[in-house]
MARTI-767886 format. One line per 5 residues: for each residue x, y, z of C-alpha. Coordinates in pm, 1 decimal, decimal comma. Layout:
N
X Y Z; ...
REM end
This chain:
441
11788,6 6603,3 9690,9; 12076,5 6712,2 9465,9; 12207,0 6961,2 9720,9; 12197,4 6694,8 9996,5; 12407,5 6459,3 9780,9
12663,0 6736,1 9715,6; 12697,0 6824,1 10085,8; 12724,6 6454,3 10171,3; 12995,9 6405,7 9904,2; 13197,6 6702,9 10032,1
13200,3 6570,4 10388,1; 13271,6 6207,6 10286,2; 13571,4 6314,9 10075,5; 13704,1 6522,2 10365,7; 13654,5 6238,3 10612,0
13846,1 5975,6 10413,6; 14119,1 6193,9 10263,8; 14213,2 6456,2 10521,0; 14468,1 6394,7 10793,0; 14326,7 6351,2 11142,7
14425,3 6709,4 11218,4; 14157,6 6827,2 10977,0; 13881,9 6599,5 11096,9; 13740,6 6875,0 11304,2; 13394,4 7023,0 11300,4
13515,8 7368,9 11195,4; 13645,1 7256,6 10855,8; 13337,9 7045,9 10774,1; 13095,3 7319,9 10877,5; 13294,0 7590,0 10697,8
13292,1 7405,5 10363,2; 12928,5 7292,6 10396,0; 12802,7 7643,9 10468,6; 13028,1 7798,6 10206,7; 12890,1 7559,8 9943,8
12532,0 7638,0 10049,4; 12588,7 8015,4 10041,3; 12765,1 8021,1 9703,0; 12520,4 7779,9 9539,2; 12225,9 7988,0 9661,1
12389,2 8317,4 9552,8; 12468,1 8192,1 9200,9; 12145,5 7996,4 9151,4; 12352,4 7680,6 9104,3; 12054,6 7448,7 9154,0
11810,5 7652,3 8944,3; 11816,0 7416,8 8647,2; 11494,8 7404,6 8445,2; 11373,7 7165,3 8178,2; 11462,5 7420,0 7907,5
11813,1 7493,6 8050,0; 12086,1 7448,5 7788,8; 12404,4 7242,6 7839,3; 12612,1 7556,7 7777,8; 12430,2 7733,7 8063,1
12501,1 7431,4 8281,2; 12874,7 7460,9 8209,2; 12862,8 7834,2 8293,7; 12693,2 7762,3 8630,1; 12942,4 7489,6 8711,9
13247,3 7700,9 8621,7; 13133,4 7989,9 8837,6; 13058,4 7762,5 9133,8; 13391,5 7574,9 9102,9; 13604,3 7891,9 9088,0
13441,2 8059,7 9387,5; 13431,3 7739,0 9594,8; 13801,3 7674,9 9522,2; 13887,6 8024,9 9647,1; 13679,6 7969,4 9959,5
13837,7 7628,3 10014,6; 14194,6 7760,2 10016,2; 14091,4 8073,1 10209,6; 14017,3 7845,9 10507,6; 14389,2 7776,5 10561,7
14466,0 8147,7 10573,1; 14171,1 8235,2 10796,8; 14249,0 7960,3 11050,2; 14628,6 7990,2 11018,0; 14686,9 7643,7 10867,9
14936,7 7754,5 10601,5; 15183,7 7468,9 10663,3; 14950,6 7205,8 10512,1; 14823,9 7420,7 10228,0; 15026,8 7231,5 9962,5
14854,8 6893,9 10003,0; 14500,4 7018,4 9956,9; 14476,3 7039,4 9576,9; 14403,1 6667,3 9533,1; 14121,6 6676,4 9792,1
13967,4 6983,2 9627,9; 13975,2 6811,9 9286,4; 13798,5 6506,9 9432,5; 13523,4 6723,9 9579,1; 13473,2 6917,0 9254,3
13476,4 6596,1 9048,5; 13202,7 6438,3 9261,9; 12982,8 6749,4 9255,9; 13032,1 6801,4 8879,5; 12940,7 6440,3 8802,6
12634,1 6474,7 9026,7; 12530,0 6790,5 8841,5; 12543,7 6641,1 8492,4; 12410,4 6303,0 8602,5; 12093,8 6460,7 8741,4
12057,2 6677,5 8431,8; 12078,3 6394,0 8177,9; 11887,8 6138,5 8386,7; 11596,5 6382,8 8420,2; 11600,4 6443,4 8044,3
11589,4 6067,8 7980,4; 11314,5 6025,0 8241,2; 11104,0 6293,2 8073,1; 11167,6 6149,1 7727,4; 11004,8 5828,0 7851,4
10685,6 6023,1 7933,4; 10741,5 6101,2 8300,9; 10752,7 6427,2 8502,2; 10543,8 6602,1 8236,2; 10415,9 6961,6 8235,0
10075,4 6989,9 8065,2; 10065,1 7295,4 7839,2; 9821,3 7485,1 7619,0; 9898,2 7762,3 7371,3; 9677,8 8068,4 7322,2
9719,8 8205,6 6970,2; 9823,0 8048,1 6640,4; 10063,3 8290,6 6472,7; 10411,3 8187,0 6355,1; 10568,2 8234,5 6703,1
10298,9 8013,4 6857,3; 10347,6 7750,1 6585,4; 10722,4 7745,8 6661,2; 10666,7 7674,6 7030,6; 10410,1 7403,4 6943,2
10663,4 7243,1 6706,9; 10920,8 7246,2 6988,3; 10682,0 7074,9 7233,3; 10615,6 6799,6 6978,7; 10974,9 6742,2 6867,4
11164,1 6767,6 7199,0; 11019,5 6498,1 7422,3; 11313,0 6525,5 7665,9; 11195,3 6873,8 7771,0; 10899,4 6704,1 7937,4
10612,2 6913,1 7796,9; 10278,0 6749,0 7712,4; 10111,3 6972,7 7453,5; 9729,8 6959,2 7484,0; 9624,2 7196,0 7205,7
9578,9 7562,3 7112,9; 9315,7 7837,1 7131,6; 9258,1 8097,0 6861,9; 9001,1 8361,0 6774,4; 8987,8 8204,9 6426,7
8824,1 7866,2 6374,3; 9050,6 7584,3 6256,3; 8959,6 7235,7 6134,2; 9238,0 7088,1 6337,9; 9222,8 6817,7 6604,9
9446,6 7034,3 6824,9; 9210,7 7335,1 6810,4; 9044,3 7368,3 7153,2; 8830,4 7679,7 7099,6; 8850,3 8058,7 7096,9
9002,3 8286,9 7363,1; 8685,8 8301,4 7576,5; 8688,3 7921,3 7624,4; 9039,9 7911,6 7775,6; 8912,9 7960,7 8132,2
8654,2 7680,3 8117,5; 8902,1 7438,9 7959,8; 9169,8 7505,3 8222,2; 8916,5 7469,2 8504,6; 8806,1 7130,3 8371,1
9147,6 6987,5 8276,4; 9492,6 6952,3 8428,6; 9703,3 7239,3 8291,5; 10042,3 7339,5 8435,6; 10152,4 7612,7 8195,3
9977,3 7852,4 7956,4; 10172,1 8002,7 7665,0; 10011,4 8315,8 7522,6; 10113,8 8477,5 7194,4; 10117,6 8855,3 7236,1
10022,5 8899,6 6871,5; 9650,1 8957,5 6828,8; 9567,5 8987,5 7200,4; 9486,0 9312,2 7380,0; 9651,7 9429,4 7702,9
9322,1 9371,0 7882,2; 9309,0 9007,8 7764,9; 9669,3 8950,4 7877,3; 9593,6 9114,9 8213,1; 9284,5 8895,3 8266,3
9459,8 8569,5 8180,6; 9755,0 8669,5 8401,9; 9518,2 8724,3 8694,6; 9343,4 8391,9 8622,2; 9677,2 8203,2 8607,8
9789,2 8359,3 8937,2; 9467,8 8256,4 9112,3; 9494,2 7900,1 8977,7; 9868,3 7874,6 9053,1; 9940,7 7809,6 8684,6
10261,8 7928,7 8516,7; 10196,2 8190,3 8246,5; 10451,1 8252,0 7970,5; 10426,6 8504,6 7690,0; 10542,1 8447,7 7331,7
10672,2 8783,7 7202,0; 10688,5 8919,4 6851,8; 10934,8 9205,4 6913,9; 11199,6 9286,6 7173,9; 11021,2 9611,7 7267,6
10763,8 9408,6 7458,4; 10997,1 9334,2 7750,7; 10918,6 9487,5 8089,3; 11059,1 9464,7 8441,8; 10793,0 9202,3 8524,6
10919,8 8966,2 8256,0; 11240,0 8769,2 8213,7; 11373,2 8617,3 7891,3; 11400,8 8242,8 7844,1; 11534,8 8059,1 7540,8
11395,4 7722,8 7434,8; 11618,7 7509,0 7213,2; 11862,7 7804,7 7172,0; 11640,4 7989,8 6924,9; 11284,6 8027,5 7052,0
11240,3 8322,4 7286,3; 10972,3 8324,0 7557,4; 10888,8 8587,2 7819,0; 10840,1 8442,5 8164,1; 10599,8 8638,6 8387,4
10807,5 8663,8 8702,6; 10688,3 8506,0 9024,1; 10627,7 8699,0 9342,9; 10907,0 8685,7 9605,4; 10700,5 8455,6 9830,7
10652,0 8205,9 9545,7; 11013,0 8102,1 9608,4; 11058,9 7864,0 9899,5; 11396,2 8019,7 9991,0; 11220,9 8352,6 10061,1
10981,4 8180,4 10301,6; 11267,3 8001,8 10480,3; 11472,6 8320,7 10504,9; 11179,6 8516,4 10648,5; 11085,8 8238,4 10893,4
11440,8 8202,8 11027,5; 11461,3 8578,9 11083,4; 11118,3 8578,3 11253,6; 11224,6 8306,1 11499,1; 11564,1 8461,4 11582,3
11427,4 8815,3 11622,3; 11122,7 8703,6 11827,0; 11333,9 8486,0 12058,4; 11558,3 8787,0 12122,6; 11259,0 9008,5 12212,1
11095,2 8739,4 12429,1; 11412,8 8657,8 12622,5; 11565,3 9003,3 12662,8; 11255,9 9226,9 12673,4; 10932,6 9044,7 12755,2
11091,7 8824,5 13026,2; 11126,9 9123,4 13262,1; 10868,6 9363,0 13113,7; 10557,6 9141,8 13140,1; 10572,8 9096,4 13523,4
10605,3 9474,2 13565,7; 10317,6 9542,4 13325,8; 10103,1 9280,0 13502,2; 10129,2 9478,9 13826,2; 10065,6 9818,0 13659,7
9767,3 9699,8 13451,5; 9612,0 9519,1 13752,2; 9639,8 9830,2 13973,3; 9421,0 10033,3 13737,7; 9160,9 9779,4 13625,6
9050,2 9424,5 13695,1; 9106,1 9148,4 13443,9; 9384,6 8951,3 13277,6; 9705,8 9107,0 13148,4; 9676,4 8944,7 12805,2
9378,1 9015,6 12581,7; 9299,5 8744,2 12324,4; 9111,7 8811,9 12003,4; 9031,8 8614,4 11686,6; 9204,6 8760,1 11381,0
9234,2 8648,6 11018,7; 9575,7 8516,8 10919,3; 9738,4 8322,5 10636,5; 9481,5 8209,4 10375,1; 9207,4 8376,1 10581,5
9233,7 8118,2 10863,9; 9151,3 8244,9 11211,9; 9404,7 8247,5 11494,8; 9421,3 8385,0 11849,4; 9608,4 8718,0 11850,4
9767,0 8831,0 12179,4; 9780,0 9189,0 12307,1; 9834,5 9351,5 12644,0; 9491,9 9458,3 12768,7; 9444,6 9831,2 12730,4
9065,9 9858,3 12787,9; 8833,0 9798,1 13078,2; 8705,6 9441,4 13096,7; 8334,7 9524,0 13063,0; 8404,8 9705,4 12737,4
8632,2 9449,7 12572,7; 8335,3 9271,8 12412,9; 8300,3 9549,0 12154,9; 8527,9 9365,7 11917,3; 8365,4 9503,1 11601,4
8422,7 9866,0 11691,7; 8739,0 10045,6 11584,6; 8926,4 10233,7 11853,7; 8875,2 10607,2 11811,2; 9058,9 10913,3 11941,8
8985,2 10980,1 12312,0; 8804,2 10644,3 12328,0; 8642,3 10611,2 12673,3; 8704,3 10235,9 12678,9; 9080,1 10285,0 12705,6
9243,7 10304,2 13048,4; 9515,5 10560,0 13132,1; 9781,0 10290,6 13133,6; 9630,6 10150,5 12813,1; 9663,3 10489,1 12642,1
10038,2 10487,1 12712,8; 10073,2 10125,3 12598,8; 9897,0 10204,1 12271,5; 10091,4 10525,4 12213,0; 10421,3 10338,5 12245,1
10289,6 10018,1 12076,5; 10397,2 9816,7 12383,4; 10052,1 9653,0 12381,1; 10154,1 9472,5 12058,6; 10464,7 9303,8 12205,8
10293,2 8974,0 12306,9; 10242,6 8913,8 11933,9; 10605,1 8799,4 11925,0; 10464,5 8481,3 12084,0; 10228,4 8459,5 11784,4
10533,8 8481,4 11559,3; 10704,8 8194,2 11744,2; 10384,6 7986,9 11719,7; 10385,6 8044,5 11342,3; 10061,3 8247,8 11325,3
10230,3 8577,7 11241,1; 10548,5 8730,8 11103,7; 10743,9 9027,1 11241,7; 10661,5 9225,9 10926,2; 10351,4 9186,2 10711,8
9997,3 9317,4 10659,4; 9823,1 9380,7 10992,0; 9559,0 9116,0 11082,3; 9192,7 9221,6 11097,1; 8896,9 9068,2 11277,4
8660,5 8870,2 11053,9; 8367,9 9117,4 11058,4; 8587,3 9408,9 10948,3; 8759,3 9190,2 10690,1; 8423,4 9106,7 10529,4
8338,0 9478,1 10522,9; 8670,8 9571,9 10362,4; 8640,5 9299,2 10097,0; 8330,4 9473,6 9964,5; 8504,8 9810,7 9952,3
8854,8 9727,2 9827,6; 8950,1 9534,7 9513,5; 9222,1 9271,6 9569,1; 9178,6 9291,8 9948,8; 9214,2 8911,0 9976,4
9567,6 8926,2 9831,6; 9676,6 9029,0 10183,1; 9601,4 8673,0 10296,3; 9869,2 8506,3 10082,5; 10130,1 8590,3 10348,8
10129,4 8578,5 10727,9; 10008,8 8895,3 10901,3; 10271,7 9104,8 11076,3; 10327,8 9293,0 11401,9; 10421,7 9592,7 11189,3
10398,2 9659,4 10818,0; 10473,5 9897,2 10533,1; 10127,4 10055,5 10558,5; 10172,3 10119,9 10931,9; 10510,8 10294,8 10899,1
10371,3 10497,1 10606,3; 10104,1 10659,9 10824,5; 9810,9 10421,2 10763,1; 9765,8 10263,3 11104,9; 9485,8 10266,6 11360,4
9139,2 10403,3 11293,0; 8989,1 10386,4 10943,5; 8807,7 10720,4 10912,2; 8739,4 10718,6 10539,3; 8738,5 10473,3 10250,2
9073,3 10597,6 10117,6; 9242,7 10493,2 10444,7; 9176,1 10122,9 10396,1; 9235,6 10148,7 10018,5; 9582,1 10296,3 10073,3
9656,5 10043,9 10346,3; 9572,3 9752,7 10113,9; 9765,7 9915,8 9827,6; 10080,2 9930,8 10043,6; 10024,8 9576,5 10174,1
10010,5 9444,0 9817,2; 10316,5 9649,0 9720,6; 10502,0 9486,8 10013,8; 10398,4 9135,6 9904,0; 10501,1 9196,2 9542,3
10833,3 9364,8 9627,3; 10943,8 9188,1 9944,9; 11310,0 9159,6 10033,1; 11495,1 9087,7 10355,8; 11627,9 9443,8 10361,5
11276,9 9586,2 10316,7; 11178,4 9404,2 10638,2; 11481,6 9550,0 10818,8; 11394,6 9898,2 10691,6; 11033,2 9866,0 10815,4
11147,4 9742,8 11159,7; 11392,2 10034,3 11197,6; 11124,5 10283,8 11090,3; 10878,1 10127,2 11337,5; 11123,2 10175,0 11627,4
11193,5 10536,3 11521,3; 10820,0 10610,2 11499,4; 10773,0 10484,1 11858,2; 11020,1 10744,3 11988,1; 10901,9 11014,2 11749,3
10535,9 10953,6 11825,1; 10255,0 10894,6 11578,6; 9931,9 11086,5 11542,8; 9717,7 10773,9 11492,4; 9878,4 10570,4 11771,8
9575,9 10554,6 12003,2
REM end
């Protein structure tokens, strides 16, 4: 909402204050996109309930300086130097509107929360001095918007806020509305922290750790300061927990798949239809149920590479020198051309270009019994190619370690995703096609 108001303000100011010469689409689009790119890059809209006013000023200063440079750069890029002098007033209007919007939202939200709205329900695990400090903060700073429910401790306390010992945390959270769990690292083992972290992830609850020393920091934790003095470690979210990562990946999927469908599949499919038909009867496209996002089934498309009377053996993995495969099918599989129709799956939203490969339901059930955390693969869309596939774990599963390593790499991909990792996997996939792969059959 805030970003929409800022973009609207920028364009309104331009419309009413620029000469007619500048009322052209180029200038409006340039400034709108430049604002979006800089605000995303600097995390301009990442303002949390514990964000300090000083941090807000720092964000605003950075955004203003870079946007001002980009604003004046337009006149050099598009050779409009002669009107450069009159633009300072317009820029100041834009920055004034956006700055007012920034602080207005910030203080209105604080007031709204102080009145008991937009609350985050919290519990604290532990009752040492660090835990007591965070509890005191929750009680005294109503404008932060935290509703403190009580604490858990391995010692018994005659206190109305005492909810039970560590083992009762899980039952309490399951039975009550809890948004955030704050855990004191003092007095809790690594195993206990690991278990509660896993529980919070499964329940989509934010977990924050209350440290006792600075040595406890790790790459999976970021520092947050509450009320300038209290330090809390935030257990970092996975890349796909951020909506911008999902949008970025989806836009790339659509653009890349449209390119393949228009410039490759448009002429290749008619040719393949003739070749496949000449060797064996049946349709060009083979359809099969596969498990996708959240374990939901979808129809996965492939170019048929087996004889029709054998295609019913859906529960059997393809093996080397498999008699079900046609001669044309062997070539299609070796070059991975049989997977190309899955770009239609990507456009339909069932798959992504890069991600864990989708399995059929019967094999998925089998693998769940063998591999811990197998179901984590289902938190993202399956892909046409993936990190496991370009790392040598594709095709037939001959031994238990094959599927274990495949799942390990899938989870690594999910936890460490970046746009450039996708690009790297796509490039490696193309190179492997030309180089040839031992398990491509």
